[in-house]
Every structure is written in structure tokens, then in C-alpha cells.
N, C-alpha and C positions, 0 to 999 in steps of 0.2 A: 271307077276305082280298078289299075289296074293291081297285081301279088304285088308289083314293086314296089309302089307308091303306095303301098302298107306298112316296108319297112320302116321304116321311124316308129311308126306308131307300135306295131309289131315288137319293134328291139325294145324301148323303155317298159313294158310291158313285161316282158320277158326278167327268168329270175338271173342272177346270176350262172347257173349253172347249163345255162340256154344254149344249143348250138346254132344260132342266131348269130350269138352273142361271137360265137368259136369265129361262124365261117367268114363274120361282115371282121373280125382281125383277121383273118387270115387273109380275106382279098386286101385289106388296108397296108399290110407285111410287104405281100408280094411284089403291088403296085410304088412302094417305098422303095422297096428291094432294086425293083429296073430301076426308077428315075437315081436313087441313090448308087448302084453298083455295090451293096451292100452284100456282100451274099450272108452275114451272121443275120441282115431280113428274112430272107429268102428261107432259111432255115427255119424261125422263127413261125415264118408263114405255116409251113410244111406241119410245123408241130400242130397250130391249132388248126390246122384242115384234117388232122390227123383225130383230135377230140372232138371234132361237129362229125367227122362220119364216123367217130367210133356212140357219137351220142343217138344221131339219124337212124343207128341199127338200133339200140334200146328200144326209142318211140317207133319203130314199124313191128315191131311186136308184143307193139299193145293198140288194138285193132281201132279202139277209138282216141286214142294219138296219132294214129297214123292219118286219120283223113282229114286231120286239122288244118289250117291253112300256115300258120306255123314252119308244121313237117314240107311240105310241098312246099315254100318257098325255100327254106335249108339243100333241100334235094336240088332247085332251081341251083340256086348259091353255091354247091356244093360241084354243080355242072360247069357252071362258071369257071369257078376259080381252076378248073383241071382243062377245060380249052386255053384258060389265056396261059397256064404254065405252059402247058406243053402244046400250044400252037400259035399263038400270039407271041409270045417273047422269041422264040426263032424266025419267024417271018421279018422283026421287028432289026434283027441282027443279031437280036444274042447270044451269045455262043454259051451254051448250056457247059460247065466247066465239069461239074460234077453228076452222076445217075439221078437220077429223078426215081422219087419211087412213090408215087400217086395213092396206090392206095396201103393202109395200114394191111400189116403182115399179122397173125394171130401168130399170141405171144405164150411161151409153153410153161407150165404150171404147174 
């Protein structure tokens, strides 16, 4: 079984605050945004991506959680999202009308 074949099992075993839930949602919204040419879904995809990225950053600080299959899978899917948004959409002729912000910037507190 590959790591990608374990997505359904890990997805349904994850809690509501799972980075896997966040990145799968981001990828789905990015795909729908492309097919429906709806910018609002693209924005929503970015929000979910940023939530997943923030959660993974928290997880990677814990040595035990950092070694879990779920963490590896989420990191791979984060990369897939970035490739899709920055490389594949432009190759398909999608004109990026607004600047992309791939990585979340730290917020002032």
C-alpha cells in the first residue's frame, strides 16, 4: 500500500482539527476553482492551505508527531497543492489574475 492509498483511512481517523482535512479541502477547492473559474473558491482554497500549513508547523515541533504517516502525507499534499497552484494552472492556460501567496506570513501579535 502506498502513502496515497492510505488517505481515506487516515482521513476518517483524523479529528476535526486535522491538517489532512485542511489540505484535502484546499486541494478540492483549488480543483473546483479551476473547473468552474470561480475566484472565491480559489481564495477559500488558500485559506484552507494556510490552516494546513500552520497546523503542520505545530506538529513538526513534536518529535513523535513529526514521524507519523499522517504528517508525511500532509507534507506531500502541501507540496502537491503548491505545484498545482504555481505550475500546473499556468500551463493549462489559466491566467492568474491576482498575486499568489503560497506561504503564510507571520502575524504581528
